[in-house]
N, C-alpha and C positions, 0 to 999 in steps of 0.2 A: 262510325267515324271515331277515330282516336284523337283526343285533344291534348295539346301541350299548353300549360299555363306557365308563362315566363315571368319571373319576379326578380328584379335586381335588389340586392340588400346592401345597405351600408349602416352598420350599427343599429340593427333592428331586433336585437336579442329579446327585448321585453315584449314585443308584439307578435312574435312568431307563432305561438300556440293559438292565439285568437285568429290570426291571419290564415293559418292552414285550416283551422276548424271552419271558418266561414266559407272558404273555397270548397272544401270537401263536402260541406252541406249542400251547396248549390249544385255541385256536380252529381251528388247522389240523388238529390231531389229531382233532377232532370234526367236521371238514368243515363249519364254520360260516362264513357270510358276515358280516362284521363291520366296524365302525369303532371306533377308540379315540379318545375325546375327553378330552384332558387340559386342565384349567383351572388356569392359573397364577394363584393367588390372591395376587398382590402379592409374589412371591418376590424376594429380593435377591441370589440366587446364580446367576442366569442360567438358571434351569430352562427357561423358554420357549425360549430360544435353543438349549439342549441338545436339546430335543424336535425343534425344526425341523432341527437339524443331523443328526438320525437319518435324515431324508429317507425316511420310510416312507409309502407311499401310503395305508395304512389308518389312519394316525394324524393327528389334527388337534389343534392347540393354540389355546386361547383364553387371552388374557392381559390383565390389567388391573392398575392401581395405584389406590389402595392396597389392602392386604389388607381384604377385606370379610367373611371368615368362610367356614367350610366349607359351611354351608347355602346361602349365596349362590352359591358355586362350583358346587355340585351342581345347583342350580336353573338356573343359566346353561347348564350342559352339557346338561341334560335338554331345555331349550327349543331347543337347537341340534342335538339328535340327529336322525338321519335313519332310525334303525332302527325295525322293527316293535315291538321290545322293547328296553328299556334296563336294564342292570345297573349298580350302583354298587359300587365298592370303594375302599378307601384305597390310597395309594401303597405302603404297606408290605405290601399283600396280606394284611392281618390275617384276612380271611375265606377265604383260600386262592383257588385258581382252579378247583378241581374242580367247585364248585357251578355254574359258568357253563355248562359242557357238559351237566351233568345237568339243570339247569333248562330249558335250551334244547330238549333232546330231549323232555322232558316236555311242554313247551308245543307242540311240533310234533305230538306224539302226540294231545294233547287240547286243541286250540286254543280250544274253546268252554267249557272248564272254568274256574272261578274259582280 
């Protein structure tokens, strides 16, 4: 199963390296195939350029101006996602990262369950 991780960004330049590192660790530790889609929702701090500078093959950035809101950013990323399943989290990882591996494994065990 391929997984898309969707993250809207608004002026998150300072936290991007830690953010991507934490997500990549959880995905690798759980042996999951994934992509991370970060949507720069009109940032003014160079967040999109910072994501691109990381040069990570599993990370894509979508960027636009002006800020259109979190809902628009999430929708944009979901429409661009390539995974069989997409998870959404905020850039501050308010929901943690543990749920990603747990949910992915549950879905793999029971792909036909709702």
